[in-house]
mmJSON file of the N, C-alpha and C atoms, coordinates in Angstrom:
{"data_MODEL":{"atom_site":{
"group_PDB":["ATOM","ATOM","ATOM","ATOM","ATOM","ATOM","ATOM","ATOM","ATOM","ATOM","ATOM","ATOM","ATOM","ATOM","ATOM","ATOM","ATOM","ATOM","ATOM","ATOM","ATOM","ATOM","ATOM","ATOM","ATOM","ATOM","ATOM","ATOM","ATOM","ATOM","ATOM","ATOM","ATOM","ATOM","ATOM","ATOM","ATOM","ATOM","ATOM","ATOM","ATOM","ATOM","ATOM","ATOM","ATOM","ATOM","ATOM","ATOM","ATOM","ATOM","ATOM","ATOM","ATOM","ATOM","ATOM","ATOM","ATOM","ATOM","ATOM","ATOM","ATOM","ATOM","ATOM","ATOM","ATOM","ATOM","ATOM","ATOM","ATOM","ATOM","ATOM","ATOM","ATOM","ATOM","ATOM","ATOM","ATOM","ATOM","ATOM","ATOM","ATOM","ATOM","ATOM","ATOM","ATOM","ATOM","ATOM","ATOM","ATOM","ATOM","ATOM","ATOM","ATOM","ATOM","ATOM","ATOM","ATOM","ATOM","ATOM","ATOM","ATOM","ATOM","ATOM","ATOM","ATOM","ATOM","ATOM","ATOM","ATOM","ATOM","ATOM","ATOM","ATOM","ATOM","ATOM","ATOM","ATOM","ATOM","ATOM","ATOM","ATOM","ATOM","ATOM","ATOM","ATOM","ATOM","ATOM","ATOM","ATOM","ATOM","ATOM","ATOM","ATOM","ATOM","ATOM","ATOM","ATOM","ATOM","ATOM","ATOM","ATOM","ATOM","ATOM","ATOM","ATOM","ATOM","ATOM","ATOM","ATOM","ATOM","ATOM","ATOM","ATOM","ATOM","ATOM","ATOM","ATOM","ATOM","ATOM","ATOM","ATOM","ATOM","ATOM","ATOM","ATOM","ATOM","ATOM","ATOM","ATOM","ATOM","ATOM","ATOM","ATOM","ATOM","ATOM","ATOM","ATOM","ATOM","ATOM","ATOM","ATOM","ATOM","ATOM"],
"id":[1,2,3,4,5,6,7,8,9,10,11,12,13,14,15,16,17,18,19,20,21,22,23,24,25,26,27,28,29,30,31,32,33,34,35,36,37,38,39,40,41,42,43,44,45,46,47,48,49,50,51,52,53,54,55,56,57,58,59,60,61,62,63,64,65,66,67,68,69,70,71,72,73,74,75,76,77,78,79,80,81,82,83,84,85,86,87,88,89,90,91,92,93,94,95,96,97,98,99,100,101,102,103,104,105,106,107,108,109,110,111,112,113,114,115,116,117,118,119,120,121,122,123,124,125,126,127,128,129,130,131,132,133,134,135,136,137,138,139,140,141,142,143,144,145,146,147,148,149,150,151,152,153,154,155,156,157,158,159,160,161,162,163,164,165,166,167,168,169,170,171,172,173,174,175,176,177,178,179,180,181,182,183],
"type_symbol":["N","C","C","N","C","C","N","C","C","N","C","C","N","C","C","N","C","C","N","C","C","N","C","C","N","C","C","N","C","C","N","C","C","N","C","C","N","C","C","N","C","C","N","C","C","N","C","C","N","C","C","N","C","C","N","C","C","N","C","C","N","C","C","N","C","C","N","C","C","N","C","C","N","C","C","N","C","C","N","C","C","N","C","C","N","C","C","N","C","C","N","C","C","N","C","C","N","C","C","N","C","C","N","C","C","N","C","C","N","C","C","N","C","C","N","C","C","N","C","C","N","C","C","N","C","C","N","C","C","N","C","C","N","C","C","N","C","C","N","C","C","N","C","C","N","C","C","N","C","C","N","C","C","N","C","C","N","C","C","N","C","C","N","C","C","N","C","C","N","C","C","N","C","C","N","C","C","N","C","C","N","C","C"],
"label_atom_id":["N","CA","C","N","CA","C","N","CA","C","N","CA","C","N","CA","C","N","CA","C","N","CA","C","N","CA","C","N","CA","C","N","CA","C","N","CA","C","N","CA","C","N","CA","C","N","CA","C","N","CA","C","N","CA","C","N","CA","C","N","CA","C","N","CA","C","N","CA","C","N","CA","C","N","CA","C","N","CA","C","N","CA","C","N","CA","C","N","CA","C","N","CA","C","N","CA","C","N","CA","C","N","CA","C","N","CA","C","N","CA","C","N","CA","C","N","CA","C","N","CA","C","N","CA","C","N","CA","C","N","CA","C","N","CA","C","N","CA","C","N","CA","C","N","CA","C","N","CA","C","N","CA","C","N","CA","C","N","CA","C","N","CA","C","N","CA","C","N","CA","C","N","CA","C","N","CA","C","N","CA","C","N","CA","C","N","CA","C","N","CA","C","N","CA","C","N","CA","C","N","CA","C","N","CA","C","N","CA","C","N","CA","C"],
"label_alt_id":[null,null,null,null,null,null,null,null,null,null,null,null,null,null,null,null,null,null,null,null,null,null,null,null,null,null,null,null,null,null,null,null,null,null,null,null,null,null,null,null,null,null,null,null,null,null,null,null,null,null,null,null,null,null,null,null,null,null,null,null,null,null,null,null,null,null,null,null,null,null,null,null,null,null,null,null,null,null,null,null,null,null,null,null,null,null,null,null,null,null,null,null,null,null,null,null,null,null,null,null,null,null,null,null,null,null,null,null,null,null,null,null,null,null,null,null,null,null,null,null,null,null,null,null,null,null,null,null,null,null,null,null,null,null,null,null,null,null,null,null,null,null,null,null,null,null,null,null,null,null,null,null,null,null,null,null,null,null,null,null,null,null,null,null,null,null,null,null,null,null,null,null,null,null,null,null,null,null,null,null,null,null,null],
"label_comp_id":["MET","MET","MET","ALA","ALA","ALA","THR","THR","THR","ALA","ALA","ALA","ASN","ASN","ASN","THR","THR","THR","VAL","VAL","VAL","ASN","ASN","ASN","GLY","GLY","GLY","ARG","ARG","ARG","ILE","ILE","ILE","GLU","GLU","GLU","ARG","ARG","ARG","ALA","ALA","ALA","ARG","ARG","ARG","THR","THR","THR","GLU","GLU","GLU","LEU","LEU","LEU","THR","THR","THR","PRO","PRO","PRO","ALA","ALA","ALA","GLN","GLN","GLN","MET","MET","MET","ALA","ALA","ALA","ALA","ALA","ALA","GLY","GLY","GLY","SER","SER","SER","LEU","LEU","LEU","PHE","PHE","PHE","ILE","ILE","ILE","VAL","VAL","VAL","ALA","ALA","ALA","LEU","LEU","LEU","GLY","GLY","GLY","PHE","PHE","PHE","THR","THR","THR","LEU","LEU","LEU","LEU","LEU","LEU","PHE","PHE","PHE","VAL","VAL","VAL","GLN","GLN","GLN","ASP","ASP","ASP","PRO","PRO","PRO","LEU","LEU","LEU","VAL","VAL","VAL","HIS","HIS","HIS","ASP","ASP","ASP","SER","SER","SER","LEU","LEU","LEU","HIS","HIS","HIS","ASN","ASN","ASN","PHE","PHE","PHE","ARG","ARG","ARG","HIS","HIS","HIS","ALA","ALA","ALA","ALA","ALA","ALA","GLY","GLY","GLY","ILE","ILE","ILE","ALA","ALA","ALA","CYS","CYS","CYS","HIS","HIS","HIS"],
"label_asym_id":["A","A","A","A","A","A","A","A","A","A","A","A","A","A","A","A","A","A","A","A","A","A","A","A","A","A","A","A","A","A","A","A","A","A","A","A","A","A","A","A","A","A","A","A","A","A","A","A","A","A","A","A","A","A","A","A","A","A","A","A","A","A","A","A","A","A","A","A","A","A","A","A","A","A","A","A","A","A","A","A","A","A","A","A","A","A","A","A","A","A","A","A","A","A","A","A","A","A","A","A","A","A","A","A","A","A","A","A","A","A","A","A","A","A","A","A","A","A","A","A","A","A","A","A","A","A","A","A","A","A","A","A","A","A","A","A","A","A","A","A","A","A","A","A","A","A","A","A","A","A","A","A","A","A","A","A","A","A","A","A","A","A","A","A","A","A","A","A","A","A","A","A","A","A","A","A","A","A","A","A","A","A","A"],
"label_entity_id":["1","1","1","1","1","1","1","1","1","1","1","1","1","1","1","1","1","1","1","1","1","1","1","1","1","1","1","1","1","1","1","1","1","1","1","1","1","1","1","1","1","1","1","1","1","1","1","1","1","1","1","1","1","1","1","1","1","1","1","1","1","1","1","1","1","1","1","1","1","1","1","1","1","1","1","1","1","1","1","1","1","1","1","1","1","1","1","1","1","1","1","1","1","1","1","1","1","1","1","1","1","1","1","1","1","1","1","1","1","1","1","1","1","1","1","1","1","1","1","1","1","1","1","1","1","1","1","1","1","1","1","1","1","1","1","1","1","1","1","1","1","1","1","1","1","1","1","1","1","1","1","1","1","1","1","1","1","1","1","1","1","1","1","1","1","1","1","1","1","1","1","1","1","1","1","1","1","1","1","1","1","1","1"],
"label_seq_id":[1,1,1,2,2,2,3,3,3,4,4,4,5,5,5,6,6,6,7,7,7,8,8,8,9,9,9,10,10,10,11,11,11,12,12,12,13,13,13,14,14,14,15,15,15,16,16,16,17,17,17,18,18,18,19,19,19,20,20,20,21,21,21,22,22,22,23,23,23,24,24,24,25,25,25,26,26,26,27,27,27,28,28,28,29,29,29,30,30,30,31,31,31,32,32,32,33,33,33,34,34,34,35,35,35,36,36,36,37,37,37,38,38,38,39,39,39,40,40,40,41,41,41,42,42,42,43,43,43,44,44,44,45,45,45,46,46,46,47,47,47,48,48,48,49,49,49,50,50,50,51,51,51,52,52,52,53,53,53,54,54,54,55,55,55,56,56,56,57,57,57,58,58,58,59,59,59,60,60,60,61,61,61],
"pdbx_PDB_ins_code":[null,null,null,null,null,null,null,null,null,null,null,null,null,null,null,null,null,null,null,null,null,null,null,null,null,null,null,null,null,null,null,null,null,null,null,null,null,null,null,null,null,null,null,null,null,null,null,null,null,null,null,null,null,null,null,null,null,null,null,null,null,null,null,null,null,null,null,null,null,null,null,null,null,null,null,null,null,null,null,null,null,null,null,null,null,null,null,null,null,null,null,null,null,null,null,null,null,null,null,null,null,null,null,null,null,null,null,null,null,null,null,null,null,null,null,null,null,null,null,null,null,null,null,null,null,null,null,null,null,null,null,null,null,null,null,null,null,null,null,null,null,null,null,null,null,null,null,null,null,null,null,null,null,null,null,null,null,null,null,null,null,null,null,null,null,null,null,null,null,null,null,null,null,null,null,null,null,null,null,null,null,null,null],
"Cartn_x":[-15.819,-14.967,-15.553,-16.728,-17.353,-16.588,-15.824,-15.082,-13.725,-13.373,-12.071,-11.939,-13.06,-12.999,-12.964,-12.888,-12.774,-11.34,-10.993,-9.645,-9.409,-10.375,-10.222,-10.07,-10.796,-10.678,-9.313,-8.761,-7.431,-6.355,-6.491,-5.522,-5.596,-6.79,-6.955,-6.399,-6.635,-6.106,-4.582,-3.994,-2.535,-1.986,-2.673,-2.228,-2.198,-3.144,-3.214,-2.326,-2.03,-1.29,0.196,0.6,2.003,2.759,4.001,4.845,5.425,5.9,6.538,7.727,8.466,9.597,9.115,8.017,7.462,6.938,6.314,5.83,6.999,8.062,9.239,9.889,9.973,10.559,9.716,8.407,7.518,7.636,7.691,7.853,9.184,10.242,11.564,11.567,10.902,10.813,10.089,8.996,8.231,9.053,9.772,10.609,11.745,12.385,13.471,12.966,11.805,11.229,10.9,10.327,10.022,11.275,12.316,13.584,14.181,14.154,14.69,13.916,12.607,11.798,11.982,12.238,12.432,13.757,14.81,16.134,16.571,15.807,16.168,15.808,15.285,14.977,16.223,17.379,18.632,18.776,19.072,19.062,19.94,21.138,22.003,21.406,20.885,20.283,19.014,18.214,16.965,17.233,18.211,18.535,19.076,19.909,20.451,19.347,18.407,17.286,16.39,16.219,15.418,16.044,17.355,18.053,17.999,18.084,18.012,16.638,15.581,14.233,14.112,14.658,14.598,15.422,16.601,17.437,16.74,15.929,15.203,13.958,13.667,12.526,11.231,11.336,10.15,9.927,8.802,8.471,7.818,8.399,7.864,7.235,7.201,6.495,6.155],
"Cartn_y":[-22.149,-21.295,-19.898,-19.683,-18.373,-17.325,-17.758,-16.799,-16.45,-17.03,-16.775,-15.336,-14.645,-13.27,-12.251,-12.712,-11.802,-11.826,-10.843,-10.801,-12.028,-12.368,-13.549,-14.822,-14.905,-16.065,-16.169,-15.033,-15.037,-15.409,-14.906,-15.256,-16.745,-17.262,-18.689,-19.535,-19.113,-19.846,-19.823,-18.682,-18.59,-19.506,-19.587,-20.464,-21.922,-22.311,-23.725,-24.056,-23.079,-23.368,-23.035,-22.13,-21.731,-22.509,-22.839,-23.515,-22.478,-22.9,-21.95,-21.213,-21.889,-21.243,-20.14,-20.377,-19.359,-18.167,-18.434,-17.344,-16.531,-17.208,-16.512,-15.671,-16.215,-15.462,-14.234,-14.381,-13.249,-12.192,-12.62,-11.665,-10.938,-11.675,-11.066,-10.044,-10.364,-9.435,-8.152,-8.283,-7.111,-6.254,-6.9,-6.159,-5.448,-6.135,-5.527,-4.362,-4.506,-3.426,-2.22,-2.463,-1.376,-0.667,-1.426,-0.847,0.007,-0.517,0.217,1.503,1.422,2.617,3.652,3.204,4.129,4.877,4.172,4.783,5.296,5.065,5.564,7.044,7.629,9.054,9.908,9.272,10.009,10.745,12.041,12.821,12.273,11.788,11.268,10.033,9.131,7.913,8.268,9.155,9.555,10.201,11.098,11.761,10.786,9.834,8.875,7.978,7.567,6.767,7.583,8.846,9.742,9.865,10.08,10.191,8.874,7.76,6.449,6.265,6.67,6.538,7.361,8.568,9.393,8.76,8.228,7.585,6.359,5.682,4.505,4.885,6.182,6.619,6.68,6.658,6.707,8.154,8.712,10.077,10.028,10.735,10.657,11.974,12.975,14.214,15.0],
"Cartn_z":[-5.036,-5.835,-5.944,-5.407,-5.496,-4.698,-3.675,-2.865,-3.486,-4.616,-5.233,-5.711,-5.911,-6.39,-5.26,-4.024,-2.897,-2.387,-1.585,-1.022,-0.151,0.675,1.531,0.704,-0.383,-1.249,-1.896,-2.291,-2.896,-1.887,-0.662,0.384,0.694,0.803,1.08,-0.06,-1.284,-2.435,-2.44,-2.102,-2.044,-0.952,0.172,1.263,0.848,0.025,-0.359,-1.55,-2.409,-3.635,-3.574,-2.686,-2.633,-1.563,-1.88,-0.901,0.055,1.207,2.125,1.492,0.64,-0.028,-0.977,-1.669,-2.558,-1.765,-0.632,0.216,0.766,1.177,1.698,0.605,-0.61,-1.72,-2.049,-2.044,-2.301,-1.225,0.027,1.131,1.042,0.722,0.575,-0.557,-1.649,-2.773,-2.362,-1.634,-1.2,-0.244,0.677,1.615,0.869,-0.069,-0.835,-1.675,-2.269,-3.063,-2.186,-1.029,-0.099,0.371,0.696,1.125,0.013,-1.21,-2.347,-2.592,-2.58,-2.817,-1.715,-0.504,0.609,0.474,0.073,0.061,-1.299,-2.352,-3.674,-3.82,-2.791,-2.848,-2.661,-2.433,-2.392,-3.719,-3.71,-4.957,-6.077,-5.761,-6.827,-7.488,-6.675,-7.228,-7.985,-7.415,-8.06,-9.418,-9.473,-10.739,-11.773,-11.342,-12.306,-12.855,-11.999,-12.497,-13.415,-13.079,-13.911,-15.302,-15.343,-16.623,-17.392,-16.7,-17.354,-17.994,-17.282,-17.856,-19.13,-19.115,-20.334,-21.454,-21.133,-22.147,-22.735,-21.928,-22.406,-23.19,-23.265,-24.038,-23.244,-21.936,-21.08,-20.674,-21.04,-20.648,-19.28,-18.328,-16.964,-16.508,-17.359,-17.009,-18.232],
"occupancy":[1.0,1.0,1.0,1.0,1.0,1.0,1.0,1.0,1.0,1.0,1.0,1.0,1.0,1.0,1.0,1.0,1.0,1.0,1.0,1.0,1.0,1.0,1.0,1.0,1.0,1.0,1.0,1.0,1.0,1.0,1.0,1.0,1.0,1.0,1.0,1.0,1.0,1.0,1.0,1.0,1.0,1.0,1.0,1.0,1.0,1.0,1.0,1.0,1.0,1.0,1.0,1.0,1.0,1.0,1.0,1.0,1.0,1.0,1.0,1.0,1.0,1.0,1.0,1.0,1.0,1.0,1.0,1.0,1.0,1.0,1.0,1.0,1.0,1.0,1.0,1.0,1.0,1.0,1.0,1.0,1.0,1.0,1.0,1.0,1.0,1.0,1.0,1.0,1.0,1.0,1.0,1.0,1.0,1.0,1.0,1.0,1.0,1.0,1.0,1.0,1.0,1.0,1.0,1.0,1.0,1.0,1.0,1.0,1.0,1.0,1.0,1.0,1.0,1.0,1.0,1.0,1.0,1.0,1.0,1.0,1.0,1.0,1.0,1.0,1.0,1.0,1.0,1.0,1.0,1.0,1.0,1.0,1.0,1.0,1.0,1.0,1.0,1.0,1.0,1.0,1.0,1.0,1.0,1.0,1.0,1.0,1.0,1.0,1.0,1.0,1.0,1.0,1.0,1.0,1.0,1.0,1.0,1.0,1.0,1.0,1.0,1.0,1.0,1.0,1.0,1.0,1.0,1.0,1.0,1.0,1.0,1.0,1.0,1.0,1.0,1.0,1.0,1.0,1.0,1.0,1.0,1.0,1.0],
"B_iso_or_equiv":[0.0,0.0,0.0,0.0,0.0,0.0,0.0,0.0,0.0,0.0,0.0,0.0,0.0,0.0,0.0,0.0,0.0,0.0,0.0,0.0,0.0,0.0,0.0,0.0,0.0,0.0,0.0,0.0,0.0,0.0,0.0,0.0,0.0,0.0,0.0,0.0,0.0,0.0,0.0,0.0,0.0,0.0,0.0,0.0,0.0,0.0,0.0,0.0,0.0,0.0,0.0,0.0,0.0,0.0,0.0,0.0,0.0,0.0,0.0,0.0,0.0,0.0,0.0,0.0,0.0,0.0,0.0,0.0,0.0,0.0,0.0,0.0,0.0,0.0,0.0,0.0,0.0,0.0,0.0,0.0,0.0,0.0,0.0,0.0,0.0,0.0,0.0,0.0,0.0,0.0,0.0,0.0,0.0,0.0,0.0,0.0,0.0,0.0,0.0,0.0,0.0,0.0,0.0,0.0,0.0,0.0,0.0,0.0,0.0,0.0,0.0,0.0,0.0,0.0,0.0,0.0,0.0,0.0,0.0,0.0,0.0,0.0,0.0,0.0,0.0,0.0,0.0,0.0,0.0,0.0,0.0,0.0,0.0,0.0,0.0,0.0,0.0,0.0,0.0,0.0,0.0,0.0,0.0,0.0,0.0,0.0,0.0,0.0,0.0,0.0,0.0,0.0,0.0,0.0,0.0,0.0,0.0,0.0,0.0,0.0,0.0,0.0,0.0,0.0,0.0,0.0,0.0,0.0,0.0,0.0,0.0,0.0,0.0,0.0,0.0,0.0,0.0,0.0,0.0,0.0,0.0,0.0,0.0],
"pdbx_formal_charge":[null,null,null,null,null,null,null,null,null,null,null,null,null,null,null,null,null,null,null,null,null,null,null,null,null,null,null,null,null,null,null,null,null,null,null,null,null,null,null,null,null,null,null,null,null,null,null,null,null,null,null,null,null,null,null,null,null,null,null,null,null,null,null,null,null,null,null,null,null,null,null,null,null,null,null,null,null,null,null,null,null,null,null,null,null,null,null,null,null,null,null,null,null,null,null,null,null,null,null,null,null,null,null,null,null,null,null,null,null,null,null,null,null,null,null,null,null,null,null,null,null,null,null,null,null,null,null,null,null,null,null,null,null,null,null,null,null,null,null,null,null,null,null,null,null,null,null,null,null,null,null,null,null,null,null,null,null,null,null,null,null,null,null,null,null,null,null,null,null,null,null,null,null,null,null,null,null,null,null,null,null,null,null],
"auth_seq_id":[1,1,1,2,2,2,3,3,3,4,4,4,5,5,5,6,6,6,7,7,7,8,8,8,9,9,9,10,10,10,11,11,11,12,12,12,13,13,13,14,14,14,15,15,15,16,16,16,17,17,17,18,18,18,19,19,19,20,20,20,21,21,21,22,22,22,23,23,23,24,24,24,25,25,25,26,26,26,27,27,27,28,28,28,29,29,29,30,30,30,31,31,31,32,32,32,33,33,33,34,34,34,35,35,35,36,36,36,37,37,37,38,38,38,39,39,39,40,40,40,41,41,41,42,42,42,43,43,43,44,44,44,45,45,45,46,46,46,47,47,47,48,48,48,49,49,49,50,50,50,51,51,51,52,52,52,53,53,53,54,54,54,55,55,55,56,56,56,57,57,57,58,58,58,59,59,59,60,60,60,61,61,61],
"auth_comp_id":["MET","MET","MET","ALA","ALA","ALA","THR","THR","THR","ALA","ALA","ALA","ASN","ASN","ASN","THR","THR","THR","VAL","VAL","VAL","ASN","ASN","ASN","GLY","GLY","GLY","ARG","ARG","ARG","ILE","ILE","ILE","GLU","GLU","GLU","ARG","ARG","ARG","ALA","ALA","ALA","ARG","ARG","ARG","THR","THR","THR","GLU","GLU","GLU","LEU","LEU","LEU","THR","THR","THR","PRO","PRO","PRO","ALA","ALA","ALA","GLN","GLN","GLN","MET","MET","MET","ALA","ALA","ALA","ALA","ALA","ALA","GLY","GLY","GLY","SER","SER","SER","LEU","LEU","LEU","PHE","PHE","PHE","ILE","ILE","ILE","VAL","VAL","VAL","ALA","ALA","ALA","LEU","LEU","LEU","GLY","GLY","GLY","PHE","PHE","PHE","THR","THR","THR","LEU","LEU","LEU","LEU","LEU","LEU","PHE","PHE","PHE","VAL","VAL","VAL","GLN","GLN","GLN","ASP","ASP","ASP","PRO","PRO","PRO","LEU","LEU","LEU","VAL","VAL","VAL","HIS","HIS","HIS","ASP","ASP","ASP","SER","SER","SER","LEU","LEU","LEU","HIS","HIS","HIS","ASN","ASN","ASN","PHE","PHE","PHE","ARG","ARG","ARG","HIS","HIS","HIS","ALA","ALA","ALA","ALA","ALA","ALA","GLY","GLY","GLY","ILE","ILE","ILE","ALA","ALA","ALA","CYS","CYS","CYS","HIS","HIS","HIS"],
"auth_asym_id":["A","A","A","A","A","A","A","A","A","A","A","A","A","A","A","A","A","A","A","A","A","A","A","A","A","A","A","A","A","A","A","A","A","A","A","A","A","A","A","A","A","A","A","A","A","A","A","A","A","A","A","A","A","A","A","A","A","A","A","A","A","A","A","A","A","A","A","A","A","A","A","A","A","A","A","A","A","A","A","A","A","A","A","A","A","A","A","A","A","A","A","A","A","A","A","A","A","A","A","A","A","A","A","A","A","A","A","A","A","A","A","A","A","A","A","A","A","A","A","A","A","A","A","A","A","A","A","A","A","A","A","A","A","A","A","A","A","A","A","A","A","A","A","A","A","A","A","A","A","A","A","A","A","A","A","A","A","A","A","A","A","A","A","A","A","A","A","A","A","A","A","A","A","A","A","A","A","A","A","A","A","A","A"],
"auth_atom_id":["N","CA","C","N","CA","C","N","CA","C","N","CA","C","N","CA","C","N","CA","C","N","CA","C","N","CA","C","N","CA","C","N","CA","C","N","CA","C","N","CA","C","N","CA","C","N","CA","C","N","CA","C","N","CA","C","N","CA","C","N","CA","C","N","CA","C","N","CA","C","N","CA","C","N","CA","C","N","CA","C","N","CA","C","N","CA","C","N","CA","C","N","CA","C","N","CA","C","N","CA","C","N","CA","C","N","CA","C","N","CA","C","N","CA","C","N","CA","C","N","CA","C","N","CA","C","N","CA","C","N","CA","C","N","CA","C","N","CA","C","N","CA","C","N","CA","C","N","CA","C","N","CA","C","N","CA","C","N","CA","C","N","CA","C","N","CA","C","N","CA","C","N","CA","C","N","CA","C","N","CA","C","N","CA","C","N","CA","C","N","CA","C","N","CA","C","N","CA","C","N","CA","C","N","CA","C","N","CA","C","N","CA","C"],
"pdbx_PDB_model_num":[1,1,1,1,1,1,1,1,1,1,1,1,1,1,1,1,1,1,1,1,1,1,1,1,1,1,1,1,1,1,1,1,1,1,1,1,1,1,1,1,1,1,1,1,1,1,1,1,1,1,1,1,1,1,1,1,1,1,1,1,1,1,1,1,1,1,1,1,1,1,1,1,1,1,1,1,1,1,1,1,1,1,1,1,1,1,1,1,1,1,1,1,1,1,1,1,1,1,1,1,1,1,1,1,1,1,1,1,1,1,1,1,1,1,1,1,1,1,1,1,1,1,1,1,1,1,1,1,1,1,1,1,1,1,1,1,1,1,1,1,1,1,1,1,1,1,1,1,1,1,1,1,1,1,1,1,1,1,1,1,1,1,1,1,1,1,1,1,1,1,1,1,1,1,1,1,1,1,1,1,1,1,1]
}}}
């Protein structure tokens, strides 16, 4: 268990504890998040999210 605190240890632990369905769901989430972050730079979407953050009370600058 001494290797659990290293990156390799965490990857190995994930391989043994996660099911293929959980790995697929995690990968899909990462891909969807990356796609969203890449295309949310459209000015209209960016401005609407910016205004939403301010309306929610989140100071972003």
